[in-house]
C-alpha positions in Angstrom: 126.6 -99.7 -273.8 127.6 -96.7 -271.6 131.4 -96.0 -271.9 131.7 -95.7 -268.1 130.2 -99.2 -267.7 132.5 -100.5 -270.4 135.6 -99.0 -268.6 134.4 -100.7 -265.4 134.1 -104.0 -267.1 137.6 -103.7 -268.7 139.0 -102.9 -265.2 137.2 -105.8 -263.6 138.4 -108.3 -266.2 142.0 -107.0 -265.9 141.8 -107.5 -262.1 140.2 -111.0 -262.5 143.0 -112.0 -265.0 145.6 -110.7 -262.6 144.1 -112.7 -259.7 144.1 -115.9 -261.9 147.8 -115.4 -262.6 148.6 -114.9 -258.9 146.6 -118.0 -257.9 148.5 -120.1 -260.5 151.6 -119.8 -258.3 149.9 -119.8 -254.9 150.8 -123.0 -253.1 147.9 -122.5 -250.7 145.1 -122.7 -253.3 142.9 -125.8 -253.3 144.3 -127.3 -256.5 147.1 -129.9 -256.3 150.6 -128.6 -255.8 151.9 -131.1 -258.3 150.3 -129.2 -261.2 151.7 -125.9 -260.0 154.2 -124.1 -262.2 157.5 -123.5 -260.4 158.3 -119.9 -259.8 161.7 -118.6 -260.9 163.5 -116.1 -258.7 166.6 -114.0 -259.1 168.9 -114.5 -256.2 168.2 -111.0 -254.7 164.4 -111.5 -255.0 164.2 -114.8 -253.2 162.4 -114.4 -249.8 161.5 -110.8 -250.5 158.0 -109.3 -251.2 157.1 -108.3 -254.7 158.4 -104.9 -255.8 156.0 -102.1 -255.1 153.7 -104.3 -252.9 152.2 -103.3 -249.6 154.3 -105.9 -247.9 157.5 -104.2 -249.2 156.2 -100.9 -247.9 155.6 -102.4 -244.4 159.1 -103.8 -244.5 160.5 -100.4 -245.4 158.5 -98.8 -242.5 159.9 -101.5 -240.1 163.4 -100.8 -241.3 163.0 -97.1 -240.7 161.7 -97.7 -237.2 164.7 -100.0 -236.4 167.2 -97.4 -237.7 165.5 -94.7 -235.5 165.7 -97.0 -232.5 169.4 -97.8 -233.2 170.1 -94.1 -233.5 168.3 -93.4 -230.2 170.3 -96.1 -228.5 173.6 -94.6 -229.7 172.5 -91.2 -228.6 171.8 -92.5 -225.1 175.2 -94.3 -225.0 176.9 -91.1 -226.1 175.0 -88.9 -223.7 175.2 -91.1 -220.6 178.3 -93.1 -221.2 181.8 -92.1 -220.2 185.0 -92.0 -222.1 186.5 -95.4 -222.8 190.0 -94.3 -221.6 192.3 -91.3 -221.7 192.4 -89.8 -225.1 190.0 -92.4 -226.6 187.0 -90.8 -228.2 184.8 -93.9 -227.9 182.1 -93.8 -225.2 181.3 -96.8 -222.9 178.4 -97.6 -220.6 177.6 -100.7 -218.5 174.7 -102.9 -219.7 173.0 -102.7 -216.3 173.0 -98.9 -216.3 171.8 -98.8 -219.9 169.1 -101.3 -219.2 167.7 -99.3 -216.4 167.6 -96.1 -218.5 166.4 -97.7 -221.8 163.8 -99.9 -220.2 161.5 -96.9 -219.8 161.9 -96.1 -223.6 161.6 -99.5 -225.1 161.4 -103.2 -224.1 163.6 -104.2 -227.1 167.0 -103.2 -225.8 168.8 -106.5 -226.3 167.5 -106.9 -229.9 168.5 -103.3 -230.8 171.9 -103.9 -229.2 172.4 -107.0 -231.4 171.2 -105.2 -234.5 173.5 -102.2 -233.8 176.5 -104.5 -233.2 175.7 -106.2 -236.5 176.1 -102.8 -238.2 179.5 -102.4 -236.3 178.4 -99.3 -234.4 178.7 -100.8 -230.9 180.6 -103.7 -229.4 180.2 -105.9 -226.3 181.4 -109.3 -225.1 179.2 -112.4 -225.5 176.4 -113.4 -227.8 173.5 -112.0 -225.8 173.1 -110.0 -222.7 170.9 -110.8 -219.7 169.7 -108.5 -217.0 171.5 -108.9 -213.7 174.0 -111.5 -215.0 175.6 -109.1 -217.5 175.0 -105.8 -215.7 178.8 -105.1 -215.6 179.4 -105.8 -219.3 180.7 -102.7 -221.0 179.0 -101.6 -224.2 181.3 -99.5 -226.4 180.2 -97.0 -229.0 182.8 -97.6 -231.8 182.2 -94.5 -233.9 181.8 -90.8 -233.2 178.2 -89.8 -232.7 178.3 -87.3 -235.6 179.3 -90.1 -238.0 176.6 -92.4 -236.6 173.9 -89.7 -237.0 175.0 -89.1 -240.6 174.9 -92.8 -241.4 171.5 -93.5 -239.8 169.9 -90.3 -241.1 171.0 -91.4 -244.6 169.5 -94.9 -244.1 166.3 -93.5 -242.7 166.0 -91.0 -245.6 166.7 -93.7 -248.2 164.0 -96.0 -246.5 161.4 -93.2 -246.4 162.0 -92.3 -250.1 161.5 -96.0 -250.9 158.2 -95.9 -249.0 157.1 -92.8 -251.0 158.1 -94.5 -254.3 156.0 -97.6 -253.3 153.0 -95.4 -252.5 153.2 -93.8 -255.9 153.4 -97.2 -257.6 150.5 -98.6 -255.6 148.2 -95.7 -256.5 146.0 -96.6 -259.4 144.7 -93.8 -261.7 141.1 -93.2 -260.6 138.5 -92.6 -263.2 136.5 -89.4 -262.9 133.2 -90.8 -262.0 130.2 -88.4 -261.9 127.3 -88.8 -259.6 125.0 -91.6 -260.9 121.9 -90.3 -259.1 120.0 -89.5 -262.3 
């Protein structure tokens, strides 16, 4: 038997065995769920994709995008907002004004505002803001823009390096196959 064919058979069998193992814990397979072995998760792994998987990479990309949008929002508040009060370095802008500016950039303003508030970068009254009703609600940038840039650039860089690490772990060593056109 040709060694190249033997290598291909070994790779195929390894892939088939891996598929059988994954299907053993797949609740959507056609077998009964009663016979399924229960998966064990560490607390930090529960509800997260497998390490090195394409799903994890997509999650990292989404996180990087959200950090970039949060930074862009903070830049707009800093550039177009006014001082909170005399001697206060914080910047403030009304929701209505921000909405009219940001709406041409993205349609996700309220979601990004909520996410940025969760990170304690901005603050505003209420749970959620609505156009027209909450136009006069002030949105306050809590930190200096330099500190925010540093924090978000660090998060973005960390996320992008995790994406690169995942790409490298997903790459399989390719065999050097010659042209089989004998």
